[in-house]
C-alpha positions in Angstrom: -35.0 -45.7 4.5 -37.9 -44.1 6.4 -35.5 -41.9 8.3 -34.0 -40.7 5.0 -37.4 -40.0 3.5 -38.4 -38.0 6.5 -35.2 -36.0 6.5 -35.2 -35.2 2.8 -38.0 -32.6 2.9 -36.2 -30.8 5.8 -32.9 -30.8 4.0 -34.5 -29.4 0.8 -36.2 -26.7 2.8 -33.0 -25.8 4.6 -31.1 -25.6 1.3 -33.8 -23.4 -0.2 -33.6 -21.1 2.8 -29.9 -20.8 2.6 -30.0 -20.1 -1.1 -32.5 -17.3 -0.5 -30.6 -15.9 2.5 -27.2 -15.8 0.8 -26.8 -12.6 -1.3 -25.2 -12.9 -4.8 -21.7 -11.6 -4.9 -21.5 -8.3 -6.7 -18.6 -7.1 -8.7 -16.5 -4.4 -7.1 -16.8 -1.0 -8.8 -13.8 1.2 -9.5 -13.4 4.8 -10.5 -10.9 5.1 -13.4 -9.2 8.4 -14.0 -7.2 8.9 -17.2 -5.3 11.7 -18.9 -3.5 11.3 -22.2 -1.0 13.9 -23.5 1.3 14.5 -26.4 5.0 15.3 -26.0 6.7 17.9 -28.1 10.3 18.0 -29.4 11.0 14.3 -29.5 12.3 12.2 -32.4 10.0 10.1 -34.6 10.6 6.7 -33.1 8.4 3.6 -32.7 6.2 4.7 -35.5 3.6 3.0 -37.6 3.7 4.3 -41.2 0.1 3.6 -42.0 -2.8 5.8 -41.0 -4.2 3.2 -38.6 -1.8 1.0 -36.6 -3.3 -2.3 -35.7 -5.7 -2.6 -32.8 -7.4 -5.7 -31.5 -10.5 -5.9 -33.7 -12.3 -8.3 -31.4 -11.9 -6.2 -28.3 -12.6 -3.0 -30.2 -15.9 -4.4 -31.3 -16.9 -4.8 -27.6 -15.6 -1.4 -26.5 -18.1 1.3 -25.5 -17.5 5.0 -24.9 -17.6 6.0 -21.2 -21.0 7.2 -20.3 -22.8 4.2 -21.9 -23.7 0.8 -20.5 -21.8 -0.1 -17.3 -19.3 2.7 -17.8 -21.0 5.4 -15.9 -19.9 9.0 -15.6 -21.6 9.8 -12.3 -21.2 13.4 -11.3 -23.0 12.8 -8.1 -20.3 10.3 -6.9 -18.8 11.3 -3.6 -15.3 12.5 -4.3 -12.5 10.3 -3.0 -10.3 12.2 -0.6 -7.2 10.1 -1.4 -7.4 10.9 -5.1 -5.4 13.9 -6.2 -5.7 13.2 -9.9 -6.9 16.7 -10.8 -3.6 18.1 -9.4 -1.7 15.7 -11.7 -3.7 16.9 -14.7 -2.9 20.4 -13.7 0.8 19.8 -13.5 0.8 18.1 -17.0 -1.1 21.1 -18.5 1.5 23.5 -17.2 4.4 21.7 -18.8 5.3 23.6 -22.0 6.4 20.3 -23.7 3.2 18.5 -23.1 -0.3 19.1 -24.5 -3.4 17.3 -23.0 -5.4 15.5 -25.7 -8.0 13.8 -23.5 -8.9 13.8 -19.8 -11.7 11.5 -18.7 -13.1 9.4 -15.8 -15.7 6.8 -15.4 -17.0 4.2 -12.9 -17.4 0.5 -13.8 -17.8 -2.9 -12.2 -14.8 -5.2 -12.7 -15.6 -8.7 -13.8 -13.9 -11.6 -15.6 -12.2 -11.0 -18.9 -15.2 -12.3 -20.9 -17.8 -10.3 -19.0 -16.2 -7.0 -18.0 -16.9 -3.8 -20.0 -14.2 -2.5 -22.3 -13.8 1.3 -22.5 -13.4 2.9 -25.9 -10.9 5.7 -25.6 -11.2 8.3 -28.4 -11.5 12.0 -29.0 -13.8 11.4 -32.0 -16.5 13.6 -30.4 -14.2 16.6 -30.5 -13.4 15.9 -34.1 -17.1 15.7 -35.0 -17.5 19.1 -33.5 -14.6 20.4 -35.5 -16.1 18.9 -38.7 -19.4 20.7 -38.0 -17.5 23.9 -37.5 -15.7 23.4 -40.8 -19.0 22.7 -42.6 -20.6 25.8 -41.1 -17.6 27.9 -42.2 -17.6 26.6 -45.8 -21.2 25.6 -46.3 -21.6 28.1 -49.2 -19.0 26.1 -51.2 -19.2 22.5 -49.9 -21.8 20.0 -48.8 -21.4 18.2 -45.5 -20.4 15.0 -47.3 -17.5 16.9 -48.9 -15.9 18.0 -45.7 -12.8 15.9 -45.1 -13.2 13.4 -42.3 -10.0 13.4 -40.3 -9.0 10.4 -38.3 -9.3 10.7 -34.5 -6.1 11.8 -32.7 -6.8 9.0 -30.2 -8.3 5.6 -30.7 -8.1 2.4 -28.6 -9.4 0.8 -25.5 -8.9 0.3 -21.7 -9.7 -3.3 -20.6 -9.9 -3.6 -16.8 -10.7 -7.1 -15.5 -10.3 -9.6 -12.7 -8.5 -12.8 -13.5 -7.1 -14.0 -10.2 -5.6 -10.5 -9.9 -6.8 -7.2 -11.2 -5.3 -6.6 -14.6 -5.5 -3.6 -16.9 -4.8 -3.9 -20.6 -4.2 -0.6 -22.5 -4.1 -0.4 -26.3 -4.0 3.3 -27.4 -3.1 4.7 -30.8 -2.2 8.3 -31.4 -2.3 9.8 -34.9 -1.2 13.5 -35.1 -2.7 15.7 -37.8 -1.0 15.0 -41.1 0.4 17.9 -43.2 1.1 16.8 -46.8 4.5 17.9 -48.2 4.4 20.9 -50.5 8.0 20.3 -51.8 8.5 18.1 -54.8 11.8 16.8 -53.6 10.3 15.5 -50.3 9.0 12.0 -50.0 5.3 11.9 -49.2 5.1 9.4 -46.3 1.5 9.9 -45.4 -0.1 9.8 -41.9 2.0 8.4 -39.1 0.6 6.9 -35.9 2.1 5.9 -32.6 0.9 3.2 -30.2 1.1 2.2 -26.6 0.2 -1.4 -25.7 0.8 -2.8 -22.3 -0.9 -5.3 -20.0 0.0 -5.1 -16.3 -1.2 -6.1 -12.9 -2.7 -3.1 -11.1 -3.3 -1.9 -7.6 -5.9 0.6 -6.5 -4.6 4.0 -5.5 -1.4 3.5 -7.3 -0.5 5.8 -10.2 0.2 4.1 -13.5 2.4 5.9 -16.1 2.5 4.7 -19.7 5.4 6.2 -21.7 6.1 6.7 -25.3 8.5 9.3 -27.0 5.5 11.0 -28.7 2.7 10.7 -26.1 2.0 9.3 -22.7 -0.8 8.6 -20.3 -1.4 8.5 -16.6 -4.1 6.3 -15.0 -5.4 5.9 -11.5 -8.0 3.3 -10.3 -9.8 3.8 -7.0 -12.5 1.5 -5.4 -15.8 3.2 -4.9 -19.2 2.3 -3.5 -22.1 2.8 -6.0 -25.7 3.2 -4.9 -26.4 -0.4 -5.9 -23.6 -1.8 -3.8 
């Protein structure tokens, strides 16, 4: 009993030392590069006939626009030599049947599904600028509140998390500008939106292509070292 009582303080001290000496495991950070484009000259298939096709409300409530919180747009980040994503964006922009809607990139730590940051993917900022331009153009006749608020062309989220394996969940809705019918004999359908939803295991440095008849997106994730790592 005396031996145990003598050893106990030593064991406690050793345990305290080990807990202080062992660094906490940090989440690995990844650079996510994304381009979304529309495709011209394809049939209207896989449509949602309401203005807003359903998105996961719970995950959308957690989503933040890249540049906020843990989703950093770090222009000082050392470029990754293996990434040729800019050339991919260039090839898409030169295709006459495709039009780039959004091209973005951000860095984020990848955590468990409950703790990782979800990226809100939207072109709402561009639409806000367009609304301001419309207001400035028509301000002699309309107030700012009377300028029509158009839905974003893109809305949705990218959820990148670690759950045994790296997994990326993409839920993106594309709503082209709606042009009401001017002919009485034509049926007024209203705005139509298209949606890509997919959840897949993902590997770094591997291009991921998400296809739809009306729009598509290409995504690349690359591990990076941030100043805090």
